[in-house]
C-alpha positions as a Markdown table, in Angstrom:
| # | Residue | x | y | z |
|---|---|---|---|---|
| 1 | Met | 0.0 | 0.0 | 0.0 |
| 2 | Gln | 1.2 | 3.5 | -0.8 |
| 3 | Val | 0.3 | 5.8 | 2.0 |
| 4 | Asp | 0.4 | 8.8 | -0.3 |
| 5 | Thr | -2.5 | 7.4 | -2.4 |
| 6 | Ala | -4.6 | 6.4 | 0.7 |
| 7 | Gln | -7.4 | 8.6 | 1.9 |
| 8 | Val | -7.4 | 8.9 | 5.7 |
| 9 | Glu | -9.7 | 10.8 | 8.0 |
| 10 | Thr | -9.7 | 11.6 | 11.7 |
| 11 | Gln | -12.5 | 12.3 | 14.2 |
| 12 | Gln | -12.6 | 13.0 | 17.9 |
| 13 | Val | -15.2 | 11.0 | 19.8 |
| 14 | His | -15.4 | 11.2 | 23.6 |
| 15 | Gly | -11.8 | 12.4 | 23.8 |
| 16 | Val | -10.5 | 9.6 | 21.6 |
| 17 | Leu | -8.8 | 10.5 | 18.3 |
| 18 | Ile | -9.9 | 7.9 | 15.8 |
| 19 | Gly | -8.2 | 7.6 | 12.5 |
| 20 | Glu | -9.8 | 5.8 | 9.6 |
| 21 | Leu | -8.3 | 4.4 | 6.4 |
| 22 | Val | -11.2 | 5.3 | 4.1 |
| 23 | Thr | -9.8 | 4.2 | 0.7 |
| 24 | Ser | -6.5 | 2.9 | -0.6 |
| 25 | Asp | -5.4 | 1.7 | -4.0 |
| 26 | Glu | -3.8 | -1.4 | -2.4 |
| 27 | Pro | -4.4 | -3.4 | 0.7 |
| 28 | Leu | -2.1 | -3.4 | 3.7 |
| 29 | Asn | 0.4 | -6.2 | 3.3 |
| 30 | Ser | 2.8 | -5.8 | 6.2 |
| 31 | Ser | 3.3 | -4.3 | 9.7 |
| 32 | Gln | 5.6 | -1.7 | 8.1 |
| 33 | Glu | 2.7 | -0.5 | 6.0 |
| 34 | Val | 0.7 | -0.1 | 9.1 |
| 35 | Leu | 3.4 | 2.0 | 10.7 |
| 36 | Asp | 3.5 | 4.1 | 7.5 |
| 37 | Leu | -0.3 | 4.5 | 7.8 |
| 38 | Leu | 0.0 | 5.6 | 11.4 |
| 39 | Gly | 2.6 | 8.1 | 10.3 |
| 40 | Ser | 0.2 | 9.5 | 7.7 |
| 41 | Phe | -1.8 | 11.0 | 10.6 |
| 42 | Tyr | 1.2 | 13.0 | 11.8 |
| 43 | Pro | 1.4 | 15.4 | 13.5 |
| 44 | Glu | -1.6 | 13.9 | 15.3 |
| 45 | His | -1.2 | 10.6 | 17.2 |
| 46 | Val | -4.3 | 8.6 | 16.8 |
| 47 | Asp | -5.6 | 6.6 | 19.7 |
| 48 | Ala | -7.6 | 4.2 | 17.6 |
| 49 | Leu | -7.8 | 3.1 | 14.0 |
| 50 | Ile | -10.6 | 1.9 | 11.8 |
| 51 | Leu | -9.7 | -0.4 | 9.0 |
| 52 | His | -12.1 | -2.0 | 6.6 |
| 53 | Glu | -11.9 | -5.6 | 5.4 |
| 54 | Ala | -11.0 | -4.3 | 1.9 |
| 55 | Asn | -8.0 | -2.4 | 3.4 |
| 56 | Leu | -6.3 | -5.7 | 4.4 |
| 57 | Ala | -4.7 | -8.2 | 2.1 |
| 58 | Pro | -6.6 | -11.5 | 1.8 |
| 59 | Glu | -3.7 | -13.2 | 3.5 |
| 60 | Phe | -4.6 | -11.3 | 6.7 |
| 61 | Phe | -7.7 | -13.6 | 7.1 |
| 62 | Gln | -5.6 | -16.8 | 6.6 |
| 63 | Leu | -4.1 | -17.1 | 10.0 |
| 64 | Arg | -1.4 | -19.5 | 8.9 |
| 65 | Thr | 0.3 | -16.6 | 7.1 |
| 66 | Arg | 0.8 | -14.8 | 10.4 |
| 67 | Leu | 0.0 | -11.5 | 8.7 |
| 68 | Ala | -2.9 | -10.8 | 11.1 |
| 69 | Gly | -0.7 | -11.4 | 14.1 |
| 70 | Glu | 2.1 | -9.3 | 12.7 |
| 71 | Ile | -0.1 | -6.3 | 11.9 |
| 72 | Leu | -2.2 | -6.4 | 15.1 |
| 73 | Gln | 0.8 | -6.9 | 17.3 |
| 74 | Lys | 2.4 | -3.8 | 15.9 |
| 75 | Leu | -0.8 | -1.8 | 16.7 |
| 76 | Val | -0.9 | -3.2 | 20.2 |
| 77 | Asn | 2.8 | -2.3 | 20.7 |
| 78 | Tyr | 2.0 | 1.3 | 19.7 |
| 79 | Arg | -1.0 | 1.3 | 22.0 |
| 80 | Val | -3.5 | 1.9 | 19.1 |
| 81 | Lys | -6.9 | 0.3 | 19.4 |
| 82 | Val | -8.2 | -1.1 | 16.2 |
| 83 | Ala | -11.6 | -2.0 | 14.8 |
| 84 | Ile | -11.8 | -3.9 | 11.6 |
| 85 | Val | -15.1 | -3.5 | 9.8 |
| 86 | Gly | -16.4 | -6.2 | 7.5 |
| 87 | Asp | -18.5 | -9.3 | 6.9 |
| 88 | Phe | -16.5 | -12.1 | 8.5 |
| 89 | Gln | -19.2 | -14.7 | 8.4 |
| 90 | Lys | -18.1 | -15.6 | 4.9 |
| 91 | Tyr | -14.8 | -17.0 | 6.0 |
| 92 | Gln | -15.0 | -20.8 | 6.6 |
| 93 | Ser | -12.0 | -21.0 | 9.0 |
| 94 | Lys | -12.8 | -22.1 | 12.6 |
| 95 | Ala | -9.4 | -20.8 | 13.7 |
| 96 | Leu | -10.3 | -17.3 | 12.3 |
| 97 | Ala | -13.8 | -17.4 | 13.9 |
| 98 | Asp | -12.1 | -18.3 | 17.3 |
| 99 | Phe | -9.5 | -15.6 | 16.8 |
| 100 | Ile | -12.2 | -13.0 | 16.1 |
| 101 | Tyr | -14.2 | -14.1 | 19.1 |
| 102 | Glu | -11.2 | -13.8 | 21.4 |
| 103 | Cys | -10.3 | -10.4 | 20.0 |
| 104 | Asn | -13.8 | -9.1 | 20.6 |
| 105 | Gln | -13.7 | -10.2 | 24.2 |
| 106 | Gly | -10.7 | -7.8 | 24.8 |
| 107 | Arg | -10.3 | -4.0 | 24.8 |
| 108 | Gln | -7.8 | -3.5 | 22.0 |
| 109 | Ile | -8.9 | -5.3 | 18.8 |
| 110 | Phe | -12.4 | -5.6 | 17.5 |
| 111 | Phe | -14.0 | -7.2 | 14.4 |
| 112 | Val | -17.3 | -5.5 | 13.8 |
| 113 | Pro | -19.9 | -5.4 | 11.1 |
| 114 | Thr | -20.4 | -1.6 | 10.8 |
| 115 | Arg | -18.4 | 1.6 | 11.0 |
| 116 | Glu | -20.8 | 2.9 | 13.7 |
| 117 | Glu | -20.1 | -0.1 | 15.9 |
| 118 | Ala | -16.4 | 0.4 | 15.3 |
| 119 | Ile | -16.6 | 4.0 | 16.6 |
| 120 | Thr | -18.7 | 3.0 | 19.6 |
| 121 | Arg | -16.3 | 0.3 | 20.6 |
| 122 | Leu | -13.2 | 2.4 | 20.0 |
| 123 | Ala | -14.5 | 5.4 | 21.9 |
| 124 | Ser | -15.6 | 3.5 | 25.0 |
| 125 | Gly | -13.1 | 3.2 | 27.8 |
């Protein structure tokens, strides 16, 4: 993904600065691209990030590639909460379903069906 061709937006909700990758010509393929994306919000430091399913390479949803773990760990290390918006029911992987369930039980990473739910989850303590 080339950050200079990506469209990003920010909004403040209940004191939380949320960044969103609205559009991009290419999906995120590595943790370095996530860091570049976070840098695109400079000089602001976003507290939370909304990504859409289409913003992520298909390999992200194949846990054996470890791309999901690599990207999400980088965000956790930088203390950025993340909500991934999409329709995850279409994936037939039990491991992915279990991973999504576990993430949604925490307070850092969420897989949600709508942008509105993403904002709600990210803006709550």
